[in-house]
C-alpha positions in Angstrom: 79.7 53.7 57.7 79.5 55.2 54.2 79.1 58.9 53.8 76.4 60.5 51.7 78.4 60.7 48.5 79.4 57.1 48.8 75.9 55.9 49.7 74.3 57.8 46.8 76.9 57.0 44.2 76.0 55.7 40.8 78.1 53.7 38.2 77.2 54.2 34.6 76.9 50.9 32.8 75.7 52.3 29.4 74.0 55.4 28.2 70.9 55.8 30.3 71.7 52.9 32.6 73.3 53.3 36.0 74.1 50.7 38.7 73.5 51.7 42.4 73.7 50.0 45.7 70.9 50.9 48.1 72.4 51.3 51.5 70.0 49.8 54.1 71.2 52.0 56.9 69.6 55.1 55.2 66.2 53.8 56.2 63.2 54.0 58.5 62.8 50.5 59.9 63.8 48.3 57.0 62.5 50.6 54.3 65.0 53.0 52.6 64.1 56.7 53.1 62.3 58.3 50.2 64.6 61.3 50.1 67.6 59.0 50.0 66.1 57.1 47.0 65.5 60.4 45.3 69.2 61.2 45.8 70.2 58.1 44.0 67.9 58.9 41.1 69.1 62.5 40.9 72.7 61.5 40.8 72.0 59.3 37.8 69.8 61.8 36.0 72.2 64.7 36.5 75.1 62.7 35.0 73.0 62.4 31.8 71.7 66.0 31.8 73.2 68.9 29.8 72.2 71.2 32.7 73.7 70.9 36.2 70.9 71.3 38.7 67.4 69.8 39.3 64.7 72.4 39.6 61.7 70.2 39.7 61.5 66.5 40.7 58.2 64.6 40.7 58.5 61.1 42.0 56.0 58.3 42.5 56.9 55.5 44.9 55.5 52.4 43.3 56.8 49.7 45.7 59.5 49.9 48.4 62.9 48.6 47.4 65.2 46.7 49.7 68.9 47.2 50.5 71.2 45.9 47.8 71.9 46.3 44.1 69.5 48.2 41.8 69.5 50.2 38.6 68.5 53.6 37.6 67.2 53.9 34.0 67.3 57.5 32.6 65.7 58.8 29.4 66.1 62.3 28.0 62.6 63.5 27.0 63.5 67.0 25.7 66.6 69.2 25.7 66.3 73.0 25.5 68.6 75.9 25.7 67.9 76.5 29.4 66.0 73.5 30.6 65.9 69.7 30.0 63.3 67.1 31.0 64.3 63.6 31.9 62.5 60.4 33.0 64.2 58.1 35.5 63.2 54.8 37.1 64.7 53.0 40.0 64.5 49.3 39.1 65.2 46.4 41.4 64.6 42.7 40.6 63.1 43.7 37.3 60.4 45.8 39.0 60.0 49.6 38.8 60.2 50.8 42.4 60.3 54.6 42.0 59.4 56.6 38.8 60.4 60.2 38.5 60.2 63.1 36.0 63.0 65.6 36.5 63.5 69.1 35.0 67.1 70.4 35.1 68.5 73.9 34.6 71.1 76.2 36.1 70.6 77.7 39.5 72.5 80.4 41.4 72.9 81.5 45.0 73.3 85.2 44.1 70.3 85.8 41.8 68.1 88.6 43.2 64.7 87.7 44.9 61.9 89.5 43.1 59.2 88.7 45.7 58.9 86.5 48.7 55.8 85.6 50.8 55.4 85.8 54.5 57.8 83.5 56.5 56.6 80.4 58.2 56.4 80.1 62.0 59.9 80.5 63.5 61.9 77.4 64.5 63.6 77.4 67.9 67.4 78.1 67.8 69.6 75.0 67.3 70.8 75.0 70.9 67.2 75.0 72.1 66.2 72.1 69.9 66.2 68.4 70.8 68.5 66.0 69.0 66.5 63.3 67.3 67.1 59.7 68.5 67.3 56.6 66.3 64.7 54.6 68.1 61.1 55.8 68.1 58.6 55.2 71.0 56.9 52.4 69.0 60.3 50.6 68.6 61.0 51.6 65.0 64.8 52.0 64.4 65.5 55.0 62.2 68.9 54.3 60.7 68.6 57.4 58.7 69.3 59.4 61.9 72.7 57.8 62.2 73.6 59.8 59.1 71.5 62.9 59.5 72.0 65.3 62.4 68.4 66.4 63.2 67.4 68.8 65.9 63.7 69.1 66.5 61.8 72.1 67.8 60.5 71.2 71.2 57.0 72.6 70.4 56.6 69.9 67.7 58.0 67.0 69.8 55.3 66.3 72.3 54.3 63.1 70.5 57.6 61.5 71.6 56.5 61.6 75.3 52.8 60.8 74.6 51.6 64.4 74.4 51.1 65.2 70.7 50.4 68.8 69.8 47.3 68.0 67.8 48.3 69.5 64.5 50.1 68.5 61.3 53.4 70.4 62.0 57.0 69.5 62.4 60.1 71.8 62.5 63.8 71.4 62.9 67.3 71.9 61.8 69.2 69.4 59.6 72.7 68.7 58.5 74.6 65.6 57.4 76.6 64.0 60.2 79.5 63.3 57.8 80.1 67.0 57.2 78.8 67.0 53.6 77.6 70.5 52.8 74.1 71.0 51.3 73.6 71.0 47.5 70.5 70.3 45.4 70.8 66.5 45.9 71.1 67.0 49.7 68.0 69.2 49.6 66.0 66.2 48.2 67.0 64.3 51.3 66.3 67.2 53.7 62.7 67.6 52.7 62.0 64.0 53.8 64.2 63.8 56.8 61.9 64.9 59.6 59.3 62.7 61.3 55.9 62.7 59.5 53.6 65.5 60.5 50.9 62.9 61.5 53.1 62.1 64.5 51.7 65.5 65.8 48.3 63.8 66.0 49.7 60.9 67.9 49.5 58.7 64.8 52.9 56.9 65.1 54.0 54.2 62.7 55.2 53.9 59.2 53.9 56.6 56.9 54.9 55.6 53.4 55.2 58.3 50.8 53.2 57.7 47.6 54.1 60.9 45.7 56.7 63.6 46.3 57.4 66.7 44.4 60.6 68.7 45.2 61.2 72.2 43.8 64.8 73.4 44.1 64.8 77.2 44.3 68.5 78.2 44.8 71.9 76.7 45.6 72.1 76.5 49.4 74.8 78.2 51.5 77.0 75.9 53.6 75.8 75.1 57.1 72.6 73.9 58.7 69.3 73.7 56.9 66.1 74.7 58.6 63.0 72.7 57.6 59.3 73.5 58.2 56.7 70.8 57.6 53.0 71.3 57.7 49.9 69.6 56.5 46.3 70.5 55.7 44.1 67.3 55.7 44.0 63.8 57.0 41.2 61.7 55.5 40.6 58.0 54.6 44.2 57.1 55.7 45.8 59.7 53.5 47.6 62.9 54.6 49.5 65.7 52.8 52.7 67.4 53.8 54.4 70.6 52.6 58.0 71.5 53.3 60.0 74.7 53.1 63.8 74.5 53.5 65.9 77.5 54.4 69.7 77.6 54.3 72.1 79.1 56.8 71.7 82.5 55.2 67.9 82.4 55.7 67.2 81.9 51.9 64.3 79.7 50.8 66.2 77.0 48.9 63.7 74.2 48.4 60.0 73.4 48.7 58.2 70.1 48.5 54.7 68.6 48.7 53.9 64.9 49.3 51.0 62.6 49.6 51.4 59.7 52.1 49.5 57.0 53.8 49.0 56.4 57.5 49.9 52.9 58.7 49.8 52.6 62.4 51.8 49.7 63.8 
């Protein structure tokens, strides 16, 4: 089974053109996970950037790709002294599958925090959380969880036994099963690695992401990541989801916001 570095590797074919192999095991059902697809795009974009870290990634998921060969096309929009803007597209069979705008810069783990807002609701300790399983109650196989060690807070896991909590909330701890330590590319995977918050309303089934923005706030410390998901509104088959990711030192290292659809199987 390929590790994360292998599964998200890119091969430069020419300036701005990278070959990738989408690994079908990093998926929910037969659809590759959105955070995994972002990792592929970020690998290609960072290899073209004069700055080492993504600080803002804004992705639109146009149509789901399938497992197999694909390409990432990268264009540099503007290069500055401290930031650079790039456009990247994941292309398969001649069709654009994911389109992203990425801002890169240089991040540090030791820079001082000037202000921080109130912390979110606490997550249960890792040894009190429940390991996620690869098969959901509706029969969906989540191959992603063969690669991601996910421990879910019991207070947000009632949906699994038919007793949903009745709110858009999901919390847990995440690390890669292969031992890969977190970095900004892993953070893009982490924000999309928990079950959708609409499961908390008992709305199980595929919840495809339409748009996802990831803000990388710091280089993460080694160890477990703690992820808080919450949403504000479900309407007309759409729901929103915000994530905050904290590293093993308790530092806020990533935030995200996404818009997704509800498709009940």
